[in-house]
N, C-alpha and C positions, 0 to 999 in steps of 0.2 A: 398413471402409466405403470405397467406391470414390470416385474423384475426382469422378465425375458427381453423387454424392450430397452432396458438400460444397458449402455455399453459397459464393458468390463473395466471399470475405472477403480475398483477397490476390492480388497480382500480383508478378512479380519486381521491377519498378521500385520500387513502394512499399515492398517488403521491404528493398531496398538503402537507400532513403532513411531508413527507420526505424533501421536499423543505424548509418548515418552520424550521425543525430541523437543516438542513444544514445552513440556513441563521443565525439562532441563534448561532450556533457553530462558524460560521465565525466572527460574531460580537464579541463574547467572545474572539476569537483569536486576533482580531485587538486591542481590549481594553487591553488585556494582553500584547501584543507587545508594545503598546504605553507606558504602565506603566513601563515595563522593560527597554526600551530605555531611558526613562526619568531618571531612576535610574542610568543608565550607564553614561549619559551625552549627551549634544547636539552634534549631528553629524556635522562634517565639510563637507558639501556636495561638495564644490569645491575641497577639497582634495580627496574625494571619486571619483569624476570625473577624476582627474589626475591619480588616481590609475588604472582606466579603460584603460587609454592610454598605459599601459604596455602590453596590450593584442596584440598578433600577430595572423596572419591568421591561422597558423598551430595549435594554441591552440584550435580552433574550431573543427578541424579534430580529435584531440586527445579526446576532450570531447564528440564528436559525437560517437566515437567508445566505449568509456567508458559507455555512456548512453545506447547504444544498448546492450552491455553485461548485464548491470543492468536490462533492460527490459526482456531479455531472461531468466535471473535467476528468476526474479519476477514471470514469467509465468510458470516456470518449473513444479511446483506441478500438473498442469493440465495434463501434460504428464505422470506423475507417477501414478495418480489416475484414469485416464480415458483411457480405452482401445480404440485404434483407433485414438488417438490424438498425433501427432508427436510434436517435439519441435517447428517446424515451425508453425504448426496449433495452438499450445498453445500460441505462441507469438502473432500471428495474432488475436486470440480470446481476449487476455488480452488487447492488444492495442486498439482494437475496442471498448471494454467495457469502457476503460478509456475515450475515446472520447465521447461516448454516455452518460456517467455519468455527463458530463459537459454541453452538449447541449440540453438534453431532460429530462423530468421529470422522476424520478425513478419509477419503476425499468426498464427503457428502456435498460439499460446496460445488465440486465439479459435476456430480450427478444432477444437482438442481439446475446448474447452468445448461447441461445437455437436455434436460427435460423441457426447459424454456425454449431452447433453440428448436427442438423438434416441434413444439406447439406453434412456432412461428414459421414452420416450413424450411428451416435451415438444417442442412445435414449435420449430424454430430461431428463428422471429421472436420468440416469447415468451421464449425463452432469452436471445437477444441483448438484448432490451429489459431484462430483469432484470439482465443483466451490466452494461449501461450504467448503470442505476440503482445497482447495487452500487458502480461506480467513482465516480459522482457523489456518492453519499452519503459515501464515504470521503474524497473531495476536500473536501467541506464540512467534515468533522471535522478533516482535516489542516490546512487553512488557518485554521480557527477556534482551533487550539490556543493561539496566542499570547494570545488573549483571557483565558484562565485565567492565563497567565503575568503579564499586566498586573495582574490582580486580586491575585495573590500578592505582586507587588512593592508594591502599595498596602498590603497587610496588614503586610508587614515594614518598610514605610517606606523602601524603596529607590527611587532615581531610575531610570527606564527608560534614560536616556542614549541611546545609539545604537539601542536597541531600538525607539524610536518608528517606525523604518522598517517594522517588522512590522505596522503598521496597514494597509499595503498587502496583506499576507496576509489579514487579516480582511476587507478590501474584496473580495478575490477570492472568499472563501467566501460573502459576502453576494450577490455577483453570480451565482454558480452557483445559490444557493438561489432567488433571485428568478426566474432563467431557468427553472429546473425547475418552479416553481409556475405560471409563465405558460404553459408548454407543456402541463401537465396540466389547466389550467383549462378550456380549450375548443379546439375544432378551429381556430377563427378565430385565436386567439392563437398556437396551435402553428404554423400556417402563417406568421403574421407573423414569429415568432421565426426560423423556418427561412429565410424569404426574406431578412430583414435580415442574418442571419449569413452567408448565401450571398453577398450583395452585398459584404459586408466582405471575405470571404475571396477573392472574385473579383478584388479589387484586386491581390492578390499571386499568384493562380493563375488565369489566364484560362480554364482548362478547367472551372472550377466553374460549375454550373448552379443558380441560386437556386431555380428551380421544383422541381428534384429534392430540394433541401434542405428545401423546404417540405413536399413529399410525405413525406420521411423523418421529419420532426418530427410530422406528422399520424399517420403509421403507428405511430410510437413511442408517441404518446399513446394510441392505440387498444389497443396491446399492454400498456400498463402501468397505465392508468387504473383498471381493476377492483380492483387490490390496493394502489394508491398510498396512499390515505387511511388504511388500517389498517396498512400495512407501513412507510411512511416514518418515523413517529415511533420505531417499534421498531428500524428499521435505523440511525437516527441514534444511538440509545442503545447499540446494539451496537458502533458504531464508537468512541464515547466510551469504552465499556468496554475496547475493544481498546487504546486509547491509555493508559488507566490501567494495564492489565496490562503493556504494553510498558515503561512507566515503572517498574513494580514489578520487571521483569526487570533493567533497568539498575541500579536501586537494590540489588538482591540481588547483582549482579555486583561492584559497588563495595564492598559490605560483605564479600563473600567474599574479596576480595583484601586486606582489611585497612584500608579507609577507614572509620573509626568515625563515629557520629552527632555526636560532639563536634567532629570535624574538618570534616565537611561534613554539615549537617543535611538532612533529607528535603526541606524547602521549597526549599533551594538546588539540590538535584538536580532537583526538579520544574521550577523556573524555567529551569534550563539546558536541560532536555529539551524543554519546551513551546515555547521560542523557537527551538530548532533543528529541531523536528519538521516544519515546512513544507518544509524542504530535503530531506526524504525523497522529494521529487518527482524528484530526480536518480536515475540508475541505481543498482541494488542498494541501494535505500532510503537513498540519499544517502551511501553509504559514503565516508569521507574527510572531506567537508565537514561533515556532521552531527557526526561524532566530534570534529573540530577545534573546532567551536563549543561543544560540550558540555565539552570539555577546557578551553578558555579560561575558560568560566564557572565550572567547578569550581575551577580554580586561583585565580581572582579571589575565590572564596568561602573557600577553605581554605588558600591560600598555595602557594608553590612546592613545599613539602614533600609535598604530596599528588599532585604531577604524575605521578610514575613509577607509583604505584599506580593512579591514574586511567586512565593509558594501558593498564595491564594489565586493569583492569576493562572498559574499552571493547573490548579485543580479545576477551575472553570473551563479552561481550554480542553482538558481531557474529558470532562463531562460532555462537552458539545462535540468534540471531534472523534471520540471513541464510543461514548454511550449513545449519542443521538443516531449515528448511522445504524446501530443495531436495532433501535426502535423503527427507523425508517425501513430497514430490511424486513421487519415483520409486516409492515404495511405493504411493502412491495410484493411479498409472497402472497399475501391475502388478495391484493388487486389482481395479480397474475392468475391465481386459481379461479377467481370469479370470471375473469375474461375467458379462460379456457372452458369453464362451465357454460357460460353464455354461448360461446361459439359452438360447443358440442350440442347444446340444446337446440340451437338454430338448425343444426344438421339432423336433428332427430335422434341423436345417439345418447349414450350414457356418459356421465361425467367420469373422466379418467381418475384412477386412484393413484396417489403418490405424486 
């Protein structure tokens, strides 16, 4: 696909700003992780290595299947919000975007998504609107996760303590949900939301035009309204399912390295995971800070004797849930390019570039 055919989704300066923002967030995550780990105690790395020796060859197969299910669920909203995108195409699109977000300046992932949509006969506007809803639906689920954590704490009779601060996360989820519902309700509300958001942002960036934001919200509503009412509930369920599967992956990793249910029960793993999950908003799914928060909660539940094995389990979990999707993304892009080449050859044309 030529440059002229690509929607104006990036410029050099926004790309640099996005990389700087990502780098700053990553530094914050690393510093936070170091602080939390120091509070927990020094890790016995020899014991952590010994815990890794508990892994068997079939564990990798189980985790591969679980991660595949996780990635399919993560991409499902694209299927619900965009006509002409199957579950297979949604997964290919999402995996490809995951890869591009790591190896090229933002928003290269959006450019790849648009290229895929166009090859499937989906208009860029509809594709981008579905992508936005995919992201917003995931954000609602992400920031709502502590709500289930609070319910579990109530069930086991444990005090939330410092976890009360995660009420802010739930408030963010509610704010996103209310905003989405307002935008899709009517053109007037969509323009109102866009204008007010533009006015707020213009206080920090004088180049922002509230009228353009209003137009963007109205156009977004037009592109998504047709499938919103039927697709949104299913999209939310798919993201909740993704979180459950991700929790299952973490639990399996901890069990595979030797942490038994008697040492740390499933409910305590779930509590640790759900309260840490909003921090996946940091780069690479919150690598570092999420792991440190989960580690601290696991040690609180099972004692220092589970610390080394918990570190080992978290390493395995990250290898499969962060590293594996990147490899799958490379496969997804290669498969898509081959499909485009074959389709183009069948029409007697040339393979598109890019």
